[in-house]
C-alpha positions in Angstrom: -35.4 38.0 100.8 -35.3 37.0 97.1 -34.5 33.4 98.1 -37.6 33.3 100.2 -39.7 34.7 97.4 -38.3 32.1 94.9 -38.9 29.3 97.5 -42.5 30.4 98.0 -43.0 30.6 94.2 -41.6 27.1 93.8 -43.8 25.6 96.6 -47.0 27.2 95.5 -48.9 25.2 92.8 -49.5 26.7 89.4 -53.2 26.2 89.8 -53.3 28.8 92.7 -51.7 31.4 90.4 -54.2 30.6 87.6 -57.2 30.9 90.0 -55.7 34.1 91.5 -55.4 35.6 88.0 -58.8 34.6 86.8 -60.6 35.9 89.8 -58.8 39.0 91.1 -57.0 39.7 87.8 -60.2 39.8 85.7 -62.8 41.1 88.2 -65.3 42.6 87.5 -65.8 40.3 84.6 -67.9 42.2 82.1 -65.7 43.8 80.7 -62.5 42.7 82.6 -61.2 45.6 84.6 -57.6 45.0 83.6 -58.6 45.4 79.9 -60.2 48.7 80.7 -57.2 50.0 82.6 -54.7 48.9 79.9 -56.8 50.7 77.3 -56.7 53.8 79.4 -53.0 53.4 79.8 -52.4 53.2 76.0 -54.8 56.1 75.3 -52.9 58.2 77.9 -56.0 58.5 80.1 -54.6 56.9 83.2 -54.0 60.0 85.2 -55.5 59.6 88.7 -53.5 57.8 91.4 -56.5 55.5 92.0 -56.4 54.4 88.4 -52.7 53.6 88.7 -53.3 51.6 91.9 -56.2 49.8 90.2 -54.0 48.8 87.3 -51.3 47.5 89.6 -53.9 45.7 91.7 -55.4 43.8 88.7 -52.1 43.3 87.0 -50.3 41.8 90.0 -51.8 38.3 89.8 -50.9 38.1 86.1 -47.4 39.1 86.9 -47.1 36.4 89.5 -48.5 33.9 87.0 -46.0 34.9 84.4 -43.2 34.6 86.9 -44.4 31.1 88.0 -44.6 30.0 84.4 -41.1 31.3 83.7 -39.6 29.6 86.8 -41.3 26.3 85.9 -40.0 26.5 82.3 -36.5 27.4 83.5 -36.4 24.5 86.0 -37.5 22.0 83.3 -34.8 23.2 80.9 -31.9 22.9 83.3 
């Protein structure tokens, strides 16, 4: 399963992850929802299950982008 995921990450262009992060990761845009949820997390106000789901939902594209950047960097340094 991990091999399939890594193969998918390698085949998907970086631009798709950037677009995914800038749209879903930042929506709604004023202010970015991910920023609000991270502020709530650091203040200890992230208590409702919906808030946790929302944080995961908006952080997921950024996580994929970071993984893609890491894998790209790793392949160039081999």
